[in-house]
N, C-alpha and C positions, 0 to 999 in steps of 0.2 A: 600731232600726231594728231588727228594720230599727231600727234606728236605732235603729238598734238600740238598744240597748235600754240603760238609763242606769238604776241601774245598767244603764241600758241607754243606748243614745245617741238620743234626742230631739231633737226641733225646739224653737227658742225663735225669736223676731224672729232672725234669720239670722246669720249667720257667723264662722268663725279658722280659724286653725292657730298652728303654734309651732314652735319649735324653739331651743335654745341651752344655754348655761353657766352654772354657779355655786356659789353658796357654801353651806353647809347646817350649821351649827353646826359650822364649821371642817368641814365635808366636802365636796368639791367636787363640783359637779355640771359635768360636760362632755355635754351633750346632745347634741350635734352630733359625737362619738367614735366611731369604730368600735365596733361589738361583739364582745366577747370570745366566746371559746370560754363562759365560764360564762354568758352571755345568756340568756336565754331570752326567744325573740319570740313575743307576746303574739298568738295568729292573727288572723286580720280587722283587725287596728293596724298602724300603724308605730308600737310603743311596744315596747322591748327593754328586761328587767329581770335583775338576777340574782338570781334566789329563794332564797328561807331553802329549808330541806334538808326533805325528805318532800312535797311540792307534786307537784300535779295540774293540766292543763290541764282547767280548767274546761268543761263541756260544757252549762252555764246560761245564763251571761255570759261577758265576752269579758274573763278574766284567770285567777286562781292561786286554789284552792282547796288544803287541807293535810289530810295525811290523820291520823285522829283529832282532828280542832280543828275544827269545823260551824260554830264562830261564828268561824273565823278565813279571811282572803281580801285579795286584792290585787285591784279591779276597774278597770279600763279603761272611762273611757266618752268617743266623742266625740261634743263637741255643737256640729252647724251653726250656731251663733247666737255672737254680739260675745262677747267676753273681760267686757266691761264690763256685760253684763247678766249672764252668770255668774256672774262674783263677786259680785253685787248681791245674788245668793239667799243667800250666806254669810257676812252682815254678824255683825257680833259679837250685834246683837240678836235676830237672828232664828234665832240658834246657840243662845242662850238659852232663846225659848221652845220648841226643841227639847230640851230637856234635855242640851245641849251646853256644857262649857265649854272656853275657850278660852286653852289653857296659852301659844302660843306663836304670831305670828301676823308674818310678813318678807314683805317683796318681797324678792323676789331678781335681780338686775340681768341683763339679757339683751339680747342684740345685735339690737334691732331689735323687741324682742317683750316681752310683760310676763309674769309669773312670782310665781306669789305661795305660799308654805309656811304651812300652818296644822297645827298640834300643838292635838288637843284629848282632851277625856275629857268620853265620851257615858254618862249612867246612864238605861238603859233596863232596864224590870222588875227593878228592884233591880240590877240587874249592872252595873260600872262596863268599858267599855271605853275602850280606847285606839283613836284615828285618827289617820293622819296624810295628810293630804290636799295634792298639788301641781297648781296649777292652771297652764296652760300655753297663752296663745293672741295671738290678734290680732283683729281686726272683723271676721273671715273664719270662725275655727274656732277650737275652744275642746275642751283635752285635760283631764280630769280621772283623775288617778291617786291611788286611795283604798286605805291600806292600813289593817285593822281587826283587834284582836284584844282576846284577857281582858286587861283590865288587870293584873291579878295574875300572868300568867305575864311576868315581868319579862324573862327570855333572849328568847320569842318577840318581843316588842315590840321590843327592840334590836334584832333579826333582820330585822323589817319597817322598820324604818326606815333601817335602811343598804340593805333592795333597793328603799325610794324612791330613795335618795341615787345608787342605781347606775342610774336612765331614762335610756335612750337613744330619740332621737327621729329616725327616718328622715329625709331631706330633703323637703321640700315636692313634693307629687307634681307634675306636669305634665299639660297636657292631652293630651300622648301617649297617657299612660296613657289615657283613655277605654278606646284599644283592648281594654284587657286585663279589663275588663266583660264578664263573659258574658250581657250584655244590651243592646240599644241601642235609641234612640229618635231622631225626627227633630226635633228644636226648632223649627226653619223652619217645620215648617207652622203654628205657632201665634206666630211672627213672635219669639221671644223669644232671648236670647242664654245660651252657656255661663259660668255664673258661677263655679262652682270644682267641684274633683272631688276627694270624700272617700274612704273606702278600699274602700268597696261601692258608691259615690253620687256622684250628679249633682245638681250646682242652679243651678236656670234664673232669669234675670230677665231684663225689661225691654231694659234697661242692661248686663248681664253684669256686676254690680257689686254689691256686699253690702257693706251693706241699700240697696236702690235708690235710687240719685238721681233718677228720673224720678216724674213724677206717679203714674204706674201702679206700686203698690209689689211686686207679686202676685210671688210665690215659688212656683217646683214644684222637690220634691224628690224622686229616684228613689234609692231604697235595697234593699241584698238584706241579709237578716236574714245576722248574725252566727253563730246557734245555729240548731238542729233545732226545730221547736214541736212540741211533746206534748200534744195536747188532739185530742177528739173532734169539738168543736163550736167550730167554727172561724168561725163569725158571732158567738157571745157574741166570740171573741177578736177580732177587727175591733173589736165593738161598745166590748170594752173599752179599746182603744187611743184611743180619742178624749179622755179622760182625761191620756194622757202628754203632751201638748200645753197650748205657755201660753197661758191662757183657759180659757174653760169652754163646751166645744163640746156641744151636745145635736141631738139631730135632735127633727123636728118630729111626723111619726107613722114608721110602715114603712115607709110608701111611699120614704120616704127612703134604706131600704135595699135595694139590690137584686143577686140573687145573678150574676153576670158568667164568661164565657169568655173567654179572650183568649190567644194564644200558644200555646194547646193546656195553657193551665192553668187553673182554676177559682180564681172568690173573692168576696169582694163589694163592689161599692162604693157609700159613705156619703157623702153629703151632711148637716152638722153646719151649725150654727148659735152663734157667740158670744154666751153669755145676755149679757154683762158687756160687748160690744162689737159695736154694731148695725152698725159697718162693717167686719167680719170675718165669713165665712165659710168654709168647710173642706169643701175634696172627698178625700175619702180610697179609695184601692182596694186590698184587699191582694189578691193571687195567690199560692196554693197549690202547692207539684211535692210529686209525691209520696214524696220521701226526707225531706221538713219544714222543705226550707227555705222561703223565703216573700220575697214582692216586693212594695214600699210603694209607693205613688204620692201625693204628697200635695200639692194646691195649698192654698195660704193668700189668699184675694182678696176684694175688696170687693164686696159681690152687689149695689150700685147700679151697677157696672160693668155694662151690659145686655151688653155685646160680648162680655166675658172668659172666661165659659164656656165659649163654643164656640172660643175660643184655646186652652184649657187641655184640653178633649176630644181636637182635633186634636193636642195634645202626647200626650198619652195613650194614643188609639188606637194610633200607632206604635210602642207598647213591640212588642219582640220578644225571645225569649229565642236566642241563640243559639247 
């Protein structure tokens, strides 16, 4: 996202977090253990992995790239959405429609959380890839840890499976870690409550719960990019990002796109509407700094709620870079 991005970190109707322990093909996960000297922390996440040789920390996504192997990667996505919604998009029928054959799918017992491992083959452009995907989450947030390599490279495939098995997740963040973010907002200005903190972001709802248990289901999400942006057309980037949200969000006309300036940063504010759900609208603000980082503010709300936009605007206007 921000949220970064999944391959980035994207939103779904919201939230999860994870951790734990167990076995995969006789290989034991110990996700709450202390990282060893061999573990590599994936930047801007709480995921540590023992990587295969010849890796680089990616500048394009949260994860690892491999020297001389452009089609090989380990990608970590943090999704502010319930595990049940996240895993539903990876059922066997949907995977088959995307030319993916499930070789192994298993639930892994995890203390207080849900965890699924999928081993699959992916036929893409007549090239067969091996993918290992580890899902961990609860009803507040989910992690997807995905390793990809050409299926014909058996040694590398084995190394990637071992890397996935070495995954460690740091403890659930506490609300005190809010002070570590390099920006701040005041949710009280719009009568919202903090629901959860992600690696670079915060989520707010009316009752401080995810998903909300009150009539007003509005969710407001703030995040900072995990990678640096390389584009000269920042308005197009902001527009293209609408496709990353669940639903089919579109603007009605170009008046729904406004250039703005806030906290010494310039960017774009977009109001869009879900063409598949009349009760969902979206307000997105992206602000860019000169070094390539960017900040995203997103609210998903019911446009029939006449007073909600004023509350959303009041919170978003409190955004301030520290």
